[in-house]
C-alpha positions in Angstrom: 67.0 -22.6 242.8 65.8 -19.4 244.4 63.5 -18.8 241.4 62.0 -22.3 241.8 61.2 -21.7 245.5 59.5 -18.4 244.7 57.4 -20.1 242.0 56.3 -22.8 244.5 55.5 -20.3 247.1 53.3 -18.3 244.7 51.4 -21.4 243.7 50.7 -22.3 247.4 49.4 -18.8 248.2 47.2 -18.8 245.1 45.7 -22.1 246.1 45.0 -20.9 249.6 43.3 -17.7 248.4 41.2 -19.7 246.0 39.9 -22.0 248.8 38.9 -19.0 251.0 37.1 -17.3 248.2 35.0 -20.4 247.6 34.0 -20.6 251.3 33.2 -16.9 251.4 30.9 -16.8 248.5 27.9 -16.8 250.9 26.4 -18.5 253.9 25.2 -22.2 253.5 21.7 -22.5 252.0 18.9 -22.5 254.6 15.9 -24.8 254.2 12.8 -22.7 253.4 10.3 -22.2 256.3 6.7 -23.0 255.4 4.6 -20.0 255.4 0.9 -19.7 256.5 -0.1 -19.8 252.9 1.8 -23.1 252.3 0.5 -24.8 255.5 -2.8 -26.6 254.9 -5.6 -25.1 257.0 -7.4 -27.4 259.4 -11.1 -27.6 258.7 -13.1 -26.3 261.6 -15.7 -28.6 263.2 -19.2 -27.8 262.1 -21.2 -25.9 264.8 -23.9 -27.8 266.5 -26.8 -25.7 267.3 -29.8 -26.8 269.4 -32.7 -27.5 267.0 -35.6 -25.2 267.6 -38.8 -26.8 268.8 -41.4 -27.2 266.2 -44.2 -24.6 266.5 -47.5 -25.9 267.8 -50.2 -26.2 265.1 -53.8 -27.3 265.4 -57.2 -26.9 263.7 -60.1 -25.2 265.4 -61.9 -28.5 265.4 -60.1 -31.8 265.7 -61.4 -35.3 265.1 -61.4 -36.4 268.7 -58.9 -39.2 268.2 -56.0 -39.4 270.7 -52.4 -40.4 271.1 -51.5 -41.6 274.6 -48.2 -41.4 276.4 -46.7 -44.6 277.7 -46.7 -45.2 281.5 -44.2 -43.2 283.6 -41.7 -44.7 286.0 -42.0 -42.5 289.1 -44.5 -41.6 291.7 -44.7 -37.9 292.7 -45.3 -37.3 296.4 -44.5 -39.2 299.6 -47.8 -39.4 301.3 -51.6 -39.3 300.9 -54.0 -40.8 298.3 -52.5 -42.0 295.1 -54.1 -40.7 291.9 -53.3 -42.5 288.6 -53.6 -40.4 285.5 -53.2 -40.9 281.7 -51.9 -38.3 279.2 -53.4 -37.8 275.8 -52.9 -35.4 272.9 -55.4 -35.0 270.1 -54.0 -36.4 266.9 -54.7 -33.3 264.9 -52.2 -31.3 267.1 -48.6 -31.1 265.9 -45.6 -29.7 267.8 -46.6 -31.4 271.1 -46.0 -35.1 271.6 -47.8 -37.2 274.2 -44.4 -37.8 275.8 -43.6 -34.0 275.8 -46.9 -33.2 277.5 -46.4 -36.0 280.0 -43.0 -34.7 280.9 -44.3 -31.2 281.5 -47.2 -32.5 283.6 -45.0 -34.7 285.6 -42.5 -31.9 286.3 -45.4 -29.7 287.5 -47.1 -32.3 289.7 -43.8 -33.4 291.3 -42.7 -29.9 292.1 -42.5 -29.2 295.9 -44.6 -26.1 295.4 -47.4 -28.2 293.9 -50.2 -30.3 295.2 -47.9 -33.0 296.7 -46.6 -30.5 299.3 -49.5 -31.0 301.7 -48.8 -34.8 301.7 -52.5 -35.4 300.9 -51.9 -36.5 297.3 -49.5 -38.6 295.2 -49.5 -38.9 291.4 -48.5 -41.6 289.0 -48.8 -41.6 285.3 -50.1 -44.8 283.8 -50.4 -45.9 280.2 -53.3 -46.4 277.8 -55.6 -49.2 278.8 -54.5 -49.1 282.5 -56.9 -48.3 285.4 -56.8 -44.5 286.1 -58.4 -41.8 288.2 -58.3 -39.1 285.5 -57.0 -38.3 282.1 -55.1 -35.2 281.2 -56.2 -34.2 277.6 -54.6 -31.6 275.3 -57.5 -30.8 273.0 -58.4 -28.5 270.1 -60.8 -25.7 271.0 -63.9 -27.5 269.6 -63.0 -30.8 271.2 -62.5 -28.9 274.4 -66.1 -27.7 274.2 -67.4 -31.3 273.7 -65.3 -32.8 276.5 -66.1 -30.0 279.0 -69.8 -30.0 278.1 -70.3 -26.4 279.3 -70.7 -23.1 277.5 -69.0 -23.7 274.1 -66.5 -20.8 274.1 -63.4 -22.6 272.9 -61.1 -20.4 275.0 -60.6 -21.7 278.5 -59.7 -25.1 279.9 -61.7 -27.2 282.3 -62.3 -30.3 284.4 -65.3 -32.4 283.8 -65.6 -35.5 286.0 -62.4 -37.5 285.4 -61.5 -35.5 282.3 -58.9 -32.7 282.9 -58.9 -30.8 279.7 -56.2 -28.4 278.6 -57.1 -26.2 275.6 -54.2 -26.3 273.1 -54.9 -22.7 272.1 -53.9 -21.6 275.6 -51.0 -24.1 275.8 -49.6 -22.7 272.6 -50.4 -19.0 273.1 -50.9 -18.4 276.8 -52.9 -15.3 277.9 -52.1 -11.5 278.0 -51.7 -11.6 281.8 -48.8 -14.1 281.5 -47.1 -12.3 278.6 -43.5 -13.5 278.3 -44.1 -16.3 280.9 -45.6 -19.1 278.8 -43.8 -21.9 280.6 -45.1 -20.6 284.0 -48.6 -20.2 282.6 -48.6 -23.9 281.5 -47.7 -24.9 285.1 -50.6 -22.8 286.2 -52.9 -24.6 283.8 -52.0 -28.0 285.0 -52.2 -27.1 288.7 -55.5 -25.2 288.3 -57.4 -27.9 286.4 -55.9 -30.8 288.5 -56.9 -28.7 291.5 -60.5 -29.0 290.4 -60.1 -32.8 290.2 -58.9 -32.7 293.8 -62.1 -30.9 294.8 -61.0 -27.3 294.9 -63.3 -24.6 293.7 -62.5 -21.1 292.4 -61.0 -18.4 294.5 -60.6 -14.6 294.2 -57.7 -12.2 294.6 -56.9 -11.7 298.3 -55.7 -8.1 297.8 -53.9 -5.7 295.4 -50.4 -6.7 294.7 -50.7 -10.1 296.3 -50.1 -13.3 294.4 -53.2 -14.8 292.8 -54.3 -18.1 294.3 -53.8 -21.0 291.9 -57.5 -21.6 291.9 -58.3 -18.1 290.7 -59.3 -17.9 287.1 -56.1 -16.2 286.0 -56.8 -17.1 282.4 -59.5 -14.4 282.4 -58.2 -11.8 284.8 -55.9 -11.0 287.8 -58.1 -8.3 289.5 -55.1 -6.6 291.1 -53.1 -9.7 291.9 -49.9 -10.9 290.4 -49.4 -14.2 288.5 -48.8 -17.3 290.5 -48.7 -20.9 289.3 -48.5 -22.8 292.6 -50.8 -23.9 295.5 -47.8 -23.8 297.9 -45.7 -21.0 296.6 -43.7 -20.6 299.8 -44.1 -24.1 301.2 -47.5 -23.2 302.9 -51.0 -23.5 301.4 -52.0 -20.3 299.7 -55.7 -19.4 299.3 -57.9 -16.5 298.5 -61.6 -15.9 299.3 -63.9 -18.5 297.8 -65.8 -17.4 294.7 -65.2 -16.2 291.1 -65.5 -13.0 289.0 -68.0 -12.5 286.2 -65.2 -12.5 283.7 -66.0 -13.7 280.2 -63.7 -15.2 277.6 -62.7 -12.7 274.8 -65.0 -12.8 271.8 -63.7 -14.8 268.8 
């Protein structure tokens, strides 16, 4: 009887040890963690860069055919005589649309430093075929000579009657005196030539280091003055002595 009990006890102990060994063979399996290599990478959104404006290109002599901008929607200025103007770009010119030139002209004419400041003038852009007081042309150099009907030098811009003519060579390249300030020079061009349409003549530099009057021929020289694109640069009319210098356009 005692032998049977010892045998049973031995079997119980052996069974208990077998169960503990099974549980102690190692920790329970752990689900693998995805690594960076196994995680699909998200595709980055393509970068959106601002397209560069097309360079301005033109022949020396255009055909004299025009593209006109549609009528604008706003009137610049709050008082004074209303002048209606059209905007035209010679068809041979690329890189400048009639709408682009119209936007630049409108921004200049509507600026509070511009001709509207004195409350003598208002400006409204009209479309092709509409009654107008002048046309703002962007012309090739040879067409500039024909429209201006002056010394055929192909370099400067002009006003001839109701034709306000901007030379595309100056619009595209500027002049040495405005190096690095092409946008400002374009504002000067518009204000200077429109100023002639308003009845203003040429002026000279009032003194060394002073801003040049907008009616000074800054395309040809500053004569000690600094560049200035506005007739009312500080809210007051700004002038120099009446007259002009014997400057000549560069040869070629």
